[in-house]
C-alpha positions as CSV (number, residue, x, y, z in Angstrom):
1,M,53.8,48.1,42.2
2,K,56.4,45.6,41.3
3,W,59.1,48.2,40.4
4,R,59.4,49.2,44.1
5,R,60.9,45.8,44.9
6,R,63.4,45.8,42.1
7,K,67.1,46.3,43.0
8,L,68.7,49.5,42.0
9,R,71.5,49.1,39.4
10,Q,75.0,50.6,39.5
11,G,75.5,49.5,43.1
12,L,73.3,52.2,44.6
13,K,72.3,50.9,48.0
14,N,68.9,51.2,49.4
15,Y,69.6,53.0,52.6
16,Y,66.0,53.0,53.7
17,A,66.0,49.2,53.6
18,I,69.3,49.0,55.5
19,L,67.8,51.0,58.4
20,G,64.4,49.4,58.1
21,V,62.4,52.6,57.5
22,S,60.1,53.7,54.8
23,P,61.2,56.5,52.3
24,G,58.6,58.8,53.8
25,A,59.9,58.4,57.4
26,S,60.7,61.4,59.4
27,Q,64.1,62.4,60.5
28,K,63.3,61.4,64.1
29,A,62.2,57.9,62.9
30,I,65.4,57.5,61.0
31,Q,67.5,58.5,64.0
32,K,65.5,56.2,66.3
33,A,65.9,53.2,63.8
34,F,69.6,53.8,63.6
35,W,70.1,53.9,67.4
36,K,68.0,50.8,67.8
37,L,70.0,48.9,65.2
38,A,73.3,50.3,66.6
39,Q,72.6,48.8,70.0
40,T,72.3,45.3,68.5
41,C,74.6,45.4,65.5
42,H,77.7,47.1,67.0
43,P,80.8,44.9,66.7
44,D,81.5,45.2,70.4
45,V,78.1,43.8,71.2
46,N,77.5,41.4,68.3
47,P,79.8,38.4,68.1
48,D,79.0,37.8,64.4
49,P,82.2,38.1,62.3
50,D,80.3,40.2,59.7
51,A,79.0,42.6,62.3
52,G,81.7,45.2,61.5
53,E,80.8,45.4,57.8
54,K,77.1,45.5,58.6
55,F,77.7,48.3,61.1
56,K,79.8,50.3,58.6
57,E,77.0,50.0,56.0
58,M,74.4,51.1,58.6
59,V,76.5,54.1,59.5
60,E,76.9,55.0,55.8
61,A,73.1,54.8,55.4
62,Y,72.5,57.0,58.5
63,Q,75.0,59.6,57.3
64,A,73.2,59.8,54.0
65,L,69.8,60.2,55.5
66,K,70.3,62.2,58.6
67,R,70.5,65.6,57.0
68,P,67.6,66.8,54.9
69,G,69.9,68.2,52.1
70,E,71.9,65.0,51.8
71,R,68.7,62.9,51.9
72,D,67.2,65.0,49.1
73,D,70.3,64.3,47.0
74,Y,70.1,60.6,47.7
75,D,66.4,60.6,46.8
76,A,67.2,62.4,43.6
77,R,69.8,59.8,42.6
78,I,67.3,57.0,43.2
79,I,64.7,58.7,41.1
80,S,67.1,59.3,38.3
81,E,68.2,55.7,38.5
82,F,64.5,54.7,38.2
83,C,63.9,57.0,35.3
84,E,66.9,55.8,33.4
85,S,66.5,52.1,34.0
86,Y,62.7,51.7,33.8
87,L,61.4,54.6,31.8
88,G,64.3,54.9,29.4
89,S,66.6,57.8,28.7
90,F,64.9,61.1,28.0
91,E,67.8,62.3,25.8
92,G,67.0,62.8,22.2
93,K,63.3,62.3,22.6
94,K,60.7,65.0,21.9
95,E,59.2,66.4,25.0
96,T,55.7,65.1,25.6
97,A,52.7,66.9,27.0
98,E,53.1,65.0,30.3
99,K,56.2,66.0,32.2
100,P,58.0,63.5,34.5
101,R,57.6,65.7,37.5
102,P,54.2,64.3,38.7
103,V,55.7,60.8,38.4
104,V,58.6,61.9,40.6
105,Q,56.3,63.3,43.2
106,R,54.3,60.1,43.3
107,I,57.5,58.1,43.8
108,I,58.6,60.2,46.7
109,K,55.2,60.1,48.4
110,K,54.5,56.4,48.0
111,G,58.1,55.2,48.4
112,F,60.2,53.1,46.0
């Protein structure tokens, strides 16, 4: 779907894209991707002047995704961003027969 490729608003970074993993990746896959990137992107190894900023961003992404509780919080923020920006605000609207929960579950399973 096209909405998966859209950028998130309000400056919310896509930590999965920074680490190069899918949203359904396991904790072990996230750790492996971080360490692989750290070996090549660390400022002591990489002579690129922007290597320090990229490494800080990568560490921030890993910190948000390495613990299951923090990862769930991050996923919830992304889902709420999606719901607000693409489905519209639910405030003041009558509740419909179809609840947004199945949509949220599909987003988590397929990735965003």
